[in-house]
GUVOFI-969890 format. One record per residue (C-alpha): residue number from 1; residue in one letter; x, y, z. Coordinates in Angstrom, 2 decimals. Each point is the difference from the previous one (the first is absolute). Last residue first. Example, Ala and Ser with C-alpha at 12.3 -4.5 7.8 and 13.67 -1.06 7.14 Angstrom:
// GUVOFI-969890
2,S,13.67,-1.06,7.14
1,A,-1.37,-3.44,0.66
END
This chain:
// GUVOFI-969890
381,F,-47.39,-17.58,21.32
380,R,1.31,3.34,1.25
379,Y,-2.02,3.08,-0.90
378,N,1.45,3.47,-0.19
377,A,-1.59,3.46,0.12
376,Q,1.88,3.28,-0.22
375,I,-1.01,3.57,0.81
374,G,1.97,3.06,-1.04
373,Y,2.68,2.52,0.71
372,R,2.94,1.51,-1.83
371,R,2.41,2.71,1.14
370,P,2.43,1.00,-2.75
369,A,2.26,-2.40,-1.98
368,Q,3.65,1.01,0.33
367,F,1.14,2.00,-2.99
366,L,1.75,-0.83,-3.27
365,Q,0.86,2.78,-2.42
364,S,0.00,-0.44,-3.74
363,V,1.91,1.68,-2.80
362,F,-1.38,0.70,-3.44
361,P,2.32,2.83,-1.07
360,N,2.76,-2.50,-0.88
359,Y,3.41,1.48,-0.72
358,G,3.04,-1.91,-1.14
357,S,3.70,0.53,-0.56
356,Y,1.11,1.91,3.11
355,T,2.59,2.57,0.98
354,A,-1.04,2.15,2.98
353,C,-0.76,-3.28,1.80
352,T,1.11,1.54,3.32
351,L,3.01,-2.31,0.41
350,S,0.97,0.20,-3.68
349,T,2.89,-2.39,-0.75
348,P,-2.19,-3.09,-0.46
347,S,-2.06,2.08,-2.47
346,C,-3.68,-0.25,0.78
345,A,-2.05,-2.50,-1.98
344,S,-3.20,1.59,1.29
343,R,-1.64,3.38,0.60
342,G,-3.75,-0.11,0.69
341,D,-0.29,2.62,2.76
340,S,-0.30,-2.38,2.95
339,L,-0.89,1.72,3.26
338,G,1.77,0.06,3.36
337,T,3.12,1.61,-1.43
336,L,2.05,-3.11,0.70
335,G,-2.77,-2.03,-1.59
334,Q,-2.89,-1.39,2.02
333,V,-1.80,-3.33,0.26
332,L,-2.79,-0.71,2.50
331,Q,-1.64,3.42,0.09
330,K,-1.65,0.03,3.40
329,E,-3.75,-0.07,0.50
328,R,-0.55,-1.10,3.62
327,D,-3.73,0.03,0.81
326,L,0.31,-0.88,3.73
325,L,-2.38,-2.96,-0.48
324,N,2.02,-1.38,-2.89
323,F,-2.49,-2.81,-0.58
322,V,-3.35,0.20,1.79
321,F,-2.02,-3.17,0.41
320,A,-3.50,-1.26,0.68
319,N,-0.56,-3.72,0.50
318,V,-2.47,-2.76,-0.77
317,E,0.83,-3.71,0.42
316,L,-2.26,-2.93,-0.94
315,G,1.16,-3.51,0.87
314,S,-3.25,-1.21,1.62
313,D,1.54,0.57,3.44
312,F,-0.29,3.73,-0.70
311,R,3.00,2.36,0.03
310,V,-0.18,3.73,0.73
309,G,2.20,2.88,-1.08
308,V,2.22,2.92,0.79
307,R,3.05,0.91,-2.12
306,V,2.63,2.69,0.45
305,N,3.00,0.88,-2.16
304,L,2.92,2.29,0.85
303,Q,2.62,0.85,-2.62
302,D,3.60,1.14,0.03
301,I,2.40,1.35,-2.58
300,S,3.64,1.09,0.04
299,P,0.93,1.77,-3.21
298,H,1.40,-1.82,-3.04
297,N,2.68,1.69,-2.07
296,Q,0.15,-1.68,-3.39
295,T,2.19,1.70,-2.58
294,F,-1.20,-0.82,-3.49
293,Y,-1.78,3.21,-1.00
292,N,1.66,2.62,2.12
291,S,3.76,-0.17,0.49
290,G,0.19,-2.83,-2.50
289,Y,2.33,-2.98,0.17
288,G,-0.66,-3.02,-2.22
287,S,3.26,0.19,-1.97
286,T,2.01,0.20,3.19
285,G,2.19,2.80,1.37
284,F,-2.38,1.21,2.71
283,T,-2.09,-2.71,1.66
282,A,-2.26,-2.68,-1.46
281,G,-3.02,-1.10,2.00
280,S,-1.09,0.28,3.62
279,R,-0.31,2.63,2.69
278,Y,-1.58,-0.48,3.41
277,A,-2.54,1.39,2.43
276,N,-1.32,-2.31,2.71
275,Q,-2.85,-2.47,-0.22
274,F,-3.01,-0.11,2.29
273,T,-3.13,-2.12,0.37
272,Y,-2.86,0.14,2.54
271,D,-2.87,-2.47,0.38
270,L,-2.99,0.33,2.36
269,R,-2.70,-2.67,0.42
268,L,-3.36,0.01,1.82
267,Y,-1.97,-3.24,0.25
266,G,-3.53,-1.31,0.41
265,N,-1.35,-3.50,0.55
264,L,-3.56,-1.21,-0.61
263,R,-1.47,-3.43,0.63
262,Q,-0.88,0.33,3.69
261,A,0.22,3.78,-0.03
260,L,2.63,2.74,0.00
259,Q,3.10,-2.11,0.64
258,R,3.02,2.27,-0.04
257,D,3.26,0.04,-1.94
256,L,2.65,2.72,0.33
255,Q,2.72,0.19,-2.65
254,G,3.41,1.58,-0.05
253,G,2.49,1.77,-2.16
252,T,3.53,0.22,-1.25
251,S,1.85,0.28,-3.29
250,V,3.56,1.19,-0.40
249,Q,2.23,0.37,-3.04
248,L,3.54,1.37,0.15
247,P,2.45,0.08,-2.92
246,P,-2.78,0.54,-2.59
245,I,0.76,-2.09,-3.11
244,D,0.59,1.42,-3.49
243,F,3.56,-1.33,-0.24
242,K,2.89,2.23,0.97
241,D,3.09,1.03,-1.94
240,G,3.15,-1.14,1.84
239,A,2.02,-0.83,-3.10
238,N,-1.33,2.28,-2.70
237,F,-2.94,-0.89,-2.21
236,S,-0.53,0.06,-3.79
235,S,3.74,0.36,-0.46
234,T,1.51,2.30,-2.62
233,P,2.73,-1.15,-2.40
232,T,1.88,2.97,-1.51
231,V,-1.00,0.63,-3.60
230,N,2.52,1.16,-2.59
229,P,-1.17,-2.45,-2.69
228,L,-3.30,-1.93,0.23
227,T,0.33,-3.62,1.10
226,P,-0.55,0.46,3.71
225,T,0.10,-3.30,1.99
224,P,-3.56,-1.06,0.80
223,G,-1.51,1.22,3.28
222,S,1.88,0.59,3.21
221,V,-1.16,-0.55,3.57
220,P,2.59,1.26,2.48
219,D,0.87,-2.51,2.72
218,V,-1.45,-0.58,3.48
217,Y,-3.43,1.26,-1.04
216,Y,-2.23,0.76,2.99
215,A,-2.62,-1.33,2.41
214,D,0.09,1.08,3.67
213,T,-3.08,-1.23,1.84
212,D,-1.49,0.53,3.47
211,G,-3.28,-1.77,0.67
210,A,-2.67,0.36,2.65
209,N,-3.21,-1.89,0.75
208,L,-1.95,0.68,3.21
207,Y,-3.24,-1.63,1.16
206,F,-2.58,0.55,2.71
205,S,-2.81,-2.25,1.22
204,L,-3.14,0.34,2.16
203,A,-2.87,-2.49,0.37
202,R,2.01,-2.78,1.64
201,L,1.79,2.53,2.13
200,P,3.67,1.05,0.14
199,R,0.52,-1.18,-3.61
198,Y,3.36,1.25,-1.24
197,L,1.35,-0.81,-3.46
196,A,3.51,1.05,-1.04
195,Q,1.84,-0.15,-3.31
194,L,3.48,1.42,-0.57
193,E,2.07,0.03,-3.17
192,A,3.63,0.93,-0.60
191,G,2.06,1.11,-2.95
190,K,2.17,-0.82,-2.95
189,S,-0.40,0.30,-3.75
188,R,2.92,-0.31,-2.39
187,A,0.72,0.55,-3.67
186,R,2.59,-1.49,-2.33
185,K,0.98,-0.05,-3.67
184,G,-2.33,1.27,-2.71
183,N,-1.90,-1.99,-2.57
182,S,-2.06,1.81,-2.61
181,T,-3.64,1.02,-0.31
180,F,-1.42,2.43,-2.53
179,S,-2.11,3.14,0.09
178,Q,-2.19,2.28,-2.09
177,G,-1.36,3.29,1.37
176,C,1.99,2.24,-2.33
175,G,2.21,1.09,2.91
174,L,1.39,-3.51,0.19
173,T,-0.79,-2.46,2.78
172,T,2.81,-2.45,0.80
171,T,-1.30,-3.07,1.84
170,A,2.40,-2.01,2.14
169,Q,-0.03,-3.81,0.11
168,I,2.59,-0.53,2.71
167,G,2.86,-2.38,-0.72
166,S,0.36,-0.59,3.75
165,W,-2.26,0.93,2.93
164,D,1.14,-0.42,3.59
163,I,-2.89,0.00,2.49
162,E,0.74,0.68,3.67
161,Y,-2.26,-0.70,2.95
160,L,-0.64,0.66,3.67
159,A,-3.18,-1.44,1.51
158,F,-2.34,0.50,2.97
157,N,-3.29,-1.62,1.03
156,V,-1.79,0.99,3.23
155,Q,-3.14,-1.61,1.46
154,L,-1.53,1.49,3.18
153,P,-3.10,-1.19,1.95
152,Q,1.75,-3.13,1.40
151,V,3.15,1.69,1.24
150,P,3.52,-0.08,-1.49
149,R,-1.37,-1.48,-3.26
148,F,2.92,0.05,-2.43
147,K,0.64,-0.72,-3.66
146,G,3.57,0.47,-1.15
145,G,2.22,1.32,-2.71
144,V,2.87,-0.52,-2.37
143,E,-0.31,0.43,-3.75
142,Y,2.21,-0.35,-3.06
141,S,-1.23,0.38,-3.58
140,W,2.04,-0.87,-3.08
139,V,-1.45,1.51,-3.14
138,T,0.18,-0.87,-3.70
137,D,-0.39,1.68,-3.38
136,P,-0.81,-1.65,-3.31
135,R,1.41,1.41,-3.25
134,Y,-1.34,2.73,-2.27
133,A,-1.22,-0.14,-3.59
132,T,0.07,2.03,-3.22
131,P,2.69,2.23,1.46
130,V,-0.30,3.66,-1.07
129,D,2.83,0.72,-2.44
128,A,-2.30,0.10,-3.06
127,A,-1.96,2.86,1.57
126,T,3.13,2.12,-0.16
125,I,2.52,0.62,2.77
124,G,1.99,2.76,1.69
123,I,-1.98,0.50,3.21
122,Q,-1.25,3.42,-1.09
121,E,-0.25,-1.23,-3.57
120,L,-2.77,-2.36,1.05
119,F,-1.95,2.95,1.39
118,T,0.21,2.00,-3.19
117,E,-0.82,-3.03,-2.18
116,C,-3.05,-1.06,2.03
115,I,-2.86,0.66,-2.41
114,T,1.66,-1.06,-3.26
113,Q,2.28,-2.67,1.51
112,S,-3.03,-1.75,1.51
111,I,1.10,-2.42,2.72
110,Q,-0.70,-3.67,-0.69
109,A,-1.77,-2.03,2.67
108,N,2.43,-1.72,2.32
107,V,-0.03,-3.76,0.65
106,G,0.21,-1.82,3.32
105,G,2.10,-1.57,2.71
104,A,-1.36,-2.11,2.82
103,R,0.10,1.05,3.65
102,F,1.81,-2.11,2.59
101,G,0.20,-0.24,3.77
100,K,2.64,-1.51,2.29
99,A,-0.60,-0.70,3.67
98,A,1.74,0.49,3.34
97,T,-1.84,-0.41,3.29
96,A,0.58,0.59,3.72
95,Y,-2.45,-0.74,2.82
94,V,-1.04,0.81,3.56
93,M,-2.81,-1.46,2.13
92,N,-2.15,0.95,2.98
91,R,-3.31,-1.15,1.49
90,E,0.38,-3.78,0.36
89,D,3.66,0.31,0.92
88,I,3.25,1.11,-1.62
87,Q,-0.87,-1.64,-3.33
86,Y,3.05,0.50,-2.21
85,Q,-0.42,0.10,-3.78
84,L,2.80,-0.26,-2.54
83,G,-0.42,0.58,-3.71
82,Y,1.15,-0.68,-3.55
81,K,-1.68,0.51,-3.39
80,P,1.25,-0.88,-3.48
79,T,-0.96,1.43,-3.41
78,V,1.01,-1.86,-3.18
77,P,-0.87,1.97,-3.12
76,S,-0.58,-1.45,-3.48
75,D,-0.61,2.90,-2.40
74,T,-1.31,0.28,-3.57
73,S,-0.59,3.24,-1.86
72,Q,-1.92,0.93,-3.12
71,G,-0.23,2.78,-2.53
70,Q,-2.27,2.14,-2.09
69,T,-0.53,3.68,-0.65
68,V,-1.70,1.17,-3.18
67,A,-0.34,3.70,-0.83
66,G,3.73,0.31,0.65
65,L,0.99,0.75,-3.58
64,S,-3.00,1.49,-1.72
63,S,-2.41,-2.08,-2.13
62,P,-3.04,0.54,2.23
61,L,0.93,3.71,0.08
60,R,1.75,1.41,3.04
59,G,0.08,3.12,2.18
58,S,-1.26,-1.88,3.08
57,F,-2.87,2.40,0.73
56,Q,-0.65,0.52,-3.71
55,G,-0.62,-3.69,-0.69
54,Y,1.88,-3.27,0.41
53,N,0.53,-2.77,2.53
52,V,-0.06,-3.72,-0.79
51,Q,1.17,-2.23,2.84
50,Y,1.21,-3.59,0.37
49,Y,1.48,-1.46,3.17
48,S,1.07,-3.51,1.02
47,L,0.91,-0.88,3.58
46,E,1.17,-3.34,1.38
45,V,0.84,-0.57,3.68
44,G,1.25,-3.30,1.46
43,S,0.29,-0.18,3.75
42,F,1.78,-2.07,2.66
41,R,-0.76,0.98,3.60
40,V,2.16,-0.89,2.99
39,G,-0.54,-0.50,3.71
38,A,1.82,-0.14,3.30
37,I,-1.26,0.50,3.54
36,A,1.89,-0.69,3.24
35,K,-1.92,-0.27,3.29
34,L,1.11,0.81,3.54
33,H,-2.42,-0.40,2.93
32,D,-2.43,-2.95,-0.02
31,P,2.85,-2.49,-0.56
30,V,3.40,1.69,-0.41
29,L,1.23,-0.35,-3.61
28,W,-3.57,-0.58,-1.20
27,L,0.22,-0.34,-3.78
26,N,-2.49,1.46,-2.46
25,W,0.29,-0.60,-3.76
24,E,-1.58,1.88,-2.91
23,T,-0.68,-0.92,-3.63
22,F,-0.78,1.82,-3.21
21,A,-0.96,-0.68,-3.58
20,A,-0.87,2.64,-2.55
19,T,-1.49,0.62,-3.41
18,E,-0.51,3.46,-1.44
17,R,-1.60,1.14,-3.23
16,D,-0.51,3.55,-1.25
15,N,-1.49,0.59,-3.45
14,I,-0.43,3.68,-0.82
13,V,-1.93,1.23,-3.02
12,A,-0.12,3.73,-0.70
11,A,-2.11,2.40,-2.05
10,L,0.42,3.75,-0.10
9,N,-1.42,2.41,-2.56
8,A,0.23,3.67,0.86
7,Q,-1.20,3.28,-1.47
6,F,-1.09,-2.08,-2.94
5,S,-0.75,1.06,-3.56
4,Q,-2.33,-1.85,-2.34
3,S,-0.38,0.03,-3.76
2,N,-2.78,-1.39,-2.13
1,M,0.34,-0.47,-3.73
END
């Protein structure tokens, strides 16, 4: 008789089917100046999911409860869109839009009670309390902006926006490494975007892209209602906790083109990117908080790239490049102490993570890629 043991055995079948019909209308309220836009999309989404997961990594035998996960969901969203557009003149226009978005629901893989018991107890539940499925979530996005060309060489686009997110599909990651998705309440993202292109000469151009974003949870995100006795419900995220999005992102650069021969053109290009420091993730008092392991303090980072190349009329292009010319090597994610020490599942009442339930000696640190250089060849047919 032969016997086999598996560290992990995972097989899944997902069938996802979507059908949709949409229409859009445009009506000139003031000919050649003011236009109204209205549209709507009708969708039908069907999802079926079947997974088998067992082995030492999942803490299950093929016959164990939770080794098989299966389920299905069906949704029929209706998502409208509205807008106004005013053409000031041939070079300048302003607009306003409102639109609804939709994301289908899904099915959760089973959490292992054997491996994750300590971490499940922290939020007062057992593996059986984890929802087998989660509902759809929706967004309403609102935007006002304009596109302007004050002088011929300069194009400027500007927008202000707000995105209101309801029934958010929030993922709770346990200290055992397994996770599940459940529906929260509300989140919001708001900000501004700027794009500018300046071409003072035909062979010389500059660009600037900038974005300022504030994305956060409006309401606390809570998992399943605790079923274990004497457990106070603990949220996965507090109201005001930030999403993993840099508040300020800027990219700028320029390119100089020059004809070198009758059928040969050369160019020199510089690109610079910057994002400011920020903090994201769960804050103190939540089940996902950790003073070291789960806290995400992101430093400001910047990078300068340079590329010089030649283009042949035949379609061949050859260029040499240097990425991260200044050789920035910042650690991209840091704990409050500046270095993760492996502690996790910190007590929501322990600000310094002096009381914790998990320890993982195999921690990883993520750094900005160092200076890289090389030669690249492309051919356009």
